[in-house]
C-alpha positions as CSV (number, residue, x, y, z in Angstrom):
1,M,-1.3,-22.8,-10.8
2,N,-2.7,-25.8,-8.8
3,K,0.7,-26.7,-7.6
4,F,1.3,-23.2,-6.4
5,L,-2.1,-23.0,-4.6
6,N,-1.6,-26.4,-2.9
7,T,1.3,-25.0,-0.9
8,I,-0.6,-22.1,0.7
9,A,-3.3,-21.7,3.3
10,L,-5.8,-19.1,4.1
11,T,-4.7,-17.3,7.3
12,T,-6.5,-14.0,7.5
13,T,-9.5,-11.9,6.8
14,L,-10.1,-8.5,5.2
15,I,-12.0,-5.4,5.4
16,L,-12.8,-3.4,2.2
17,I,-13.5,0.3,2.0
18,Q,-13.3,2.9,-0.7
19,S,-9.7,4.3,-0.9
20,C,-8.6,7.5,0.8
21,S,-6.6,8.3,-2.3
22,L,-6.3,11.9,-3.4
23,L,-6.0,13.2,-6.9
24,I,-6.5,9.7,-8.4
25,R,-6.3,9.4,-12.1
26,D,-8.7,7.2,-13.9
27,E,-6.5,6.4,-16.8
28,G,-6.0,2.9,-18.1
29,K,-8.1,0.5,-20.0
30,P,-10.0,-2.4,-18.5
31,I,-8.0,-5.6,-18.5
32,S,-10.0,-8.8,-19.4
33,A,-8.7,-12.0,-17.9
34,A,-9.2,-15.5,-19.4
35,T,-12.2,-17.3,-18.1
36,N,-10.5,-20.7,-17.5
37,Q,-11.5,-22.1,-14.1
38,H,-9.0,-23.4,-11.6
39,E,-9.7,-25.6,-8.6
40,E,-8.6,-23.9,-5.4
41,H,-7.1,-26.0,-2.6
42,S,-6.6,-24.4,0.8
43,M,-5.9,-25.7,4.3
44,G,-6.9,-24.2,7.6
45,E,-9.5,-21.9,6.0
46,I,-11.3,-19.5,8.3
47,N,-14.3,-17.3,7.6
48,H,-13.7,-14.1,5.8
49,R,-15.5,-10.9,6.6
50,E,-17.1,-8.4,4.1
51,H,-17.4,-4.8,5.1
52,S,-18.4,-1.5,3.5
53,T,-19.1,-0.7,-0.1
54,S,-17.9,1.4,-3.0
55,G,-19.9,3.3,-5.6
56,T,-20.0,2.3,-9.2
57,G,-20.9,5.7,-10.6
58,D,-24.5,4.7,-11.5
59,G,-25.9,4.8,-8.0
60,K,-25.3,1.1,-7.4
61,K,-23.2,-0.2,-4.6
62,A,-20.6,-2.8,-5.3
63,F,-19.3,-5.3,-2.7
64,T,-16.0,-6.9,-3.1
65,Q,-14.0,-9.2,-0.9
66,A,-10.5,-10.6,-1.0
67,K,-8.7,-13.6,0.5
68,L,-5.1,-13.6,1.5
69,K,-3.2,-16.9,1.4
70,V,0.2,-17.5,2.8
71,P,2.0,-20.7,4.0
72,N,1.1,-22.1,7.5
73,I,4.7,-21.4,8.6
74,I,6.4,-18.2,7.5
75,T,10.2,-18.1,7.9
76,P,11.6,-14.5,8.3
77,N,13.8,-13.1,5.6
78,K,12.8,-15.7,3.0
79,N,10.7,-15.2,-0.1
80,I,7.2,-16.3,0.8
81,P,4.5,-16.9,-1.9
82,I,1.4,-14.7,-1.4
83,V,-1.9,-15.1,-3.2
84,I,-4.8,-12.6,-3.1
85,G,-8.1,-13.6,-4.6
86,V,-10.6,-10.8,-5.3
87,Q,-14.3,-11.8,-5.4
88,D,-17.7,-10.2,-5.4
89,S,-20.2,-10.6,-2.5
90,D,-21.4,-13.9,-3.9
91,G,-17.9,-15.4,-3.9
92,K,-17.5,-15.2,-7.6
93,A,-14.1,-14.2,-8.9
94,I,-13.8,-10.7,-10.3
95,A,-12.0,-11.2,-13.6
96,N,-11.6,-7.6,-14.9
97,F,-9.6,-4.8,-13.4
98,D,-8.6,-1.3,-14.5
99,I,-5.0,-0.1,-14.5
100,F,-4.2,2.8,-12.3
101,Q,-0.8,4.3,-11.6
102,E,0.5,1.8,-14.2
103,K,-0.5,-1.3,-12.3
104,L,-3.5,-3.6,-11.7
105,M,-2.7,-3.8,-7.9
106,H,-0.6,-1.9,-5.5
107,L,0.1,-4.0,-2.3
108,I,1.5,-2.2,0.7
109,L,3.0,-4.5,3.3
110,V,3.9,-3.1,6.8
111,S,4.8,-4.6,10.1
112,D,2.2,-3.6,12.7
113,D,4.8,-1.5,14.6
114,L,5.4,0.4,11.3
115,Q,9.1,-0.3,11.3
116,F,9.0,-2.3,8.0
117,F,7.5,-1.2,4.7
118,N,7.3,-2.6,1.2
119,H,5.4,-1.6,-1.9
120,L,4.7,-4.6,-4.1
121,H,3.0,-5.1,-7.4
122,P,1.4,-8.6,-7.6
123,T,1.1,-10.3,-11.0
124,Y,-2.4,-11.0,-12.2
125,K,-2.9,-14.7,-12.9
126,E,-6.5,-14.5,-14.2
127,N,-9.7,-15.5,-12.5
128,G,-9.3,-12.9,-9.8
129,Q,-6.0,-14.3,-8.5
130,F,-2.9,-12.1,-7.9
131,E,0.4,-13.6,-6.9
132,V,3.6,-12.1,-5.4
133,A,6.6,-13.1,-3.3
134,A,7.2,-11.2,-0.1
135,R,9.7,-11.1,2.7
136,F,8.9,-10.7,6.4
137,P,12.0,-9.5,8.3
138,K,11.1,-10.5,11.8
139,A,8.5,-12.2,14.0
140,G,5.3,-10.3,14.7
141,G,2.1,-9.0,13.1
142,Y,1.9,-7.7,9.5
143,T,-0.8,-5.9,7.6
144,F,-1.4,-5.8,3.9
145,F,-3.2,-2.9,2.2
146,S,-4.3,-4.0,-1.3
147,D,-5.2,-1.2,-3.6
148,Y,-7.1,-2.1,-6.8
149,K,-9.9,-1.1,-9.2
150,P,-12.5,-3.7,-10.4
151,A,-13.4,-2.7,-13.9
152,G,-15.7,0.3,-14.0
153,Q,-15.6,0.8,-10.2
154,T,-13.8,3.2,-8.0
155,E,-10.4,2.5,-6.5
156,Q,-10.7,0.2,-3.4
157,V,-8.6,-0.9,-0.5
158,S,-8.6,-4.3,1.2
159,V,-7.0,-4.8,4.5
160,M,-5.5,-8.2,5.3
161,K,-3.4,-9.5,8.2
162,T,-1.0,-12.3,8.9
163,Q,1.3,-13.3,11.7
164,V,5.0,-14.5,11.8
165,S,5.6,-16.7,14.8
166,G,8.7,-16.2,17.0
167,N,10.1,-13.8,19.5
168,S,9.2,-10.2,18.6
169,I,11.9,-7.5,18.7
170,A,11.0,-4.3,20.5
171,A,10.2,-1.4,18.2
172,S,12.6,1.5,18.1
173,E,11.7,4.9,19.4
174,I,9.7,7.3,17.2
175,D,12.1,9.7,15.4
176,L,10.4,13.0,14.6
177,N,13.5,14.4,12.9
178,R,12.6,16.2,9.6
179,D,16.1,15.8,8.1
180,K,17.4,12.4,7.1
181,T,19.9,10.8,4.7
182,F,19.1,7.8,2.7
183,N,22.2,6.4,1.0
184,D,23.3,9.2,-1.4
185,T,20.2,11.4,-0.9
186,K,19.4,13.9,1.7
187,V,15.7,14.4,2.4
188,N,14.0,17.2,4.3
189,L,10.3,17.0,5.1
190,A,8.9,20.5,5.3
191,V,5.4,21.4,6.5
192,P,4.4,25.1,6.0
193,E,2.1,25.2,9.0
194,P,3.5,25.3,12.6
195,S,1.5,22.1,13.4
196,V,-0.5,19.6,11.5
197,K,-4.2,20.0,12.3
198,V,-6.7,17.1,12.1
199,G,-9.1,17.5,9.2
200,K,-7.2,20.4,7.6
201,E,-5.5,20.1,4.3
202,V,-1.8,20.3,4.5
203,T,1.0,20.4,1.9
204,L,3.9,18.0,2.7
205,I,7.1,19.1,0.9
206,F,9.9,16.6,0.3
207,K,13.1,18.4,-0.5
208,L,15.7,16.1,-2.0
209,Q,19.4,16.9,-2.3
210,D,22.5,15.0,-3.5
211,A,24.4,14.1,-0.3
212,S,27.7,14.7,-2.0
213,N,27.1,18.4,-2.8
214,N,23.8,19.4,-1.1
215,Q,22.4,20.4,-4.4
216,P,18.7,19.8,-5.4
217,L,18.3,16.6,-7.3
218,T,18.1,16.9,-11.0
219,D,17.8,13.2,-11.8
220,L,14.3,12.5,-10.5
221,Q,12.2,10.5,-12.9
222,P,8.5,9.5,-12.9
223,Y,7.6,6.7,-10.6
224,L,4.5,4.8,-11.6
225,G,3.5,7.7,-13.8
226,E,3.9,10.4,-11.2
227,R,6.7,12.5,-9.5
228,G,6.3,10.4,-6.4
229,H,4.0,8.4,-4.2
230,L,3.2,8.8,-0.5
231,V,1.8,6.2,1.9
232,I,0.7,7.3,5.3
233,L,-0.4,5.2,8.2
234,R,-1.6,6.2,11.6
235,Q,0.0,4.4,14.6
236,S,-2.6,2.0,16.0
237,T,-2.8,-1.2,18.1
238,S,-4.6,-2.8,15.1
239,L,-4.2,-1.2,11.7
240,K,-7.5,-0.6,9.9
241,A,-8.6,0.9,6.6
242,E,-9.3,4.3,8.1
243,D,-5.6,4.5,9.2
244,Y,-4.5,4.3,5.6
245,I,-3.8,7.3,3.3
246,H,-2.4,7.0,-0.2
247,A,-1.5,10.5,-1.6
248,H,-0.1,11.4,-5.0
249,A,2.3,14.1,-6.0
250,L,1.3,17.5,-7.2
251,K,2.6,18.7,-10.6
252,D,4.9,21.7,-11.5
253,T,7.0,21.8,-8.3
254,P,10.5,23.2,-8.0
255,V,13.6,21.2,-9.0
256,G,14.4,18.6,-6.4
257,Q,11.1,18.9,-4.6
258,V,8.0,16.7,-4.6
259,H,4.8,18.0,-3.0
260,F,1.8,16.2,-1.7
261,M,-1.5,17.5,-0.4
262,T,-3.5,15.5,2.1
263,S,-5.3,15.7,5.4
264,F,-5.1,13.6,8.6
265,P,-8.5,12.4,9.8
266,Q,-7.7,11.6,13.4
267,P,-5.3,12.8,16.0
268,G,-2.2,10.7,16.6
269,K,1.2,9.9,15.2
270,Y,1.5,9.0,11.5
271,K,4.3,7.2,9.7
272,L,5.0,8.5,6.1
273,W,6.8,6.7,3.3
274,G,7.6,8.9,0.3
275,Q,8.8,7.0,-2.7
276,F,10.8,8.6,-5.6
277,N,12.6,7.4,-8.7
278,R,16.2,8.7,-8.7
279,N,17.8,7.8,-12.0
280,G,16.2,4.3,-12.1
281,K,16.5,3.5,-8.4
282,I,13.5,3.7,-6.0
283,L,14.2,5.8,-2.9
284,T,11.9,5.3,0.1
285,A,12.1,8.1,2.7
286,D,10.3,7.6,5.9
287,F,9.2,10.2,8.5
288,W,6.9,10.6,11.4
289,I,4.3,13.4,11.9
290,N,2.1,14.2,14.9
291,A,-1.4,15.4,14.0
292,V,-3.3,17.3,16.7
C-alpha cells in the first residue's frame, strides 16, 4: 500500500453534496473495513475544500471530504493509478460504507468537453482508501464524480478534477440526433413531450434493437442490479455537482426498452450516457438533450 501511495500526488480538490439520484435503493449491508493504519505519503499537496452537507436521518448533518491522488505526470492512453480517500470533517478516515447498486463506490470520469465517459468501480483498500486504474484519452481537463454511501448516511457525490498536460483537441460538434447505432445495437432516444422543460419531470425512453434485424432486444440483462443506468451532465465551462444527475431505470417496461424518469434543473444542453447489459457486454449509448 505504501509503495502504491508513494507514486502518487494530490492534484485536486473536491466539493461534496447530496446526490441527485432518483429512485435510489437502500439495499446492502454496511461493510466494515480493517482498522490498520497506513502512513500516507503525498507530494505537491494542496488545500482541499469542504462544502455542503448530507442528512443522516436523525436530524444531524454529516460532513465528508475526499482527496483525489494521481501521478504528477499523466500520459494519455495509459493506465494511471487513482486513489480516493474519504474522510470526515476532522480529516479522520471513514472506514465503513454501504453497498448500493452492488458496489461501494461508483466513479464517473468525464472529459470536461463531455466527449469522453467512463464508469469505474474502485476497489476498497480499507481505512477510507479506494483505488482504481483509469485511462485519459487526450490532453485537457477531466472531472470525477464519486458516488458513495458512508454507513448509515445518504448517498453522496464528490466532485474532483485533474488536468492532463499537452495540446488539447477541439471538441466535435454537438449531435442532437435521437437515432444512433453502437456496434450491433440500434438505439433510439424517445421523449414523449415536444420539448424538455426545466424543472418538469420527463420520461426518457431508450428503445434498443438488434442492428441485424431491427427487432427489439431480448437479451438485455440486469446491470448493477437494474435494467440500466443513466448519467446526465449539463454542459458547463466548469463541471460542478449541480450539473450531475444519476437516474435509475423504471421497472416493468416493454421488451427492448429501458425507461428513466428525471428532471433537468437548469436550462442548457445536457449529455446523456445510458448503460445497459446486452448478454454480458456493457453498452454505453450517448445522446444530447436541450432543456428549455
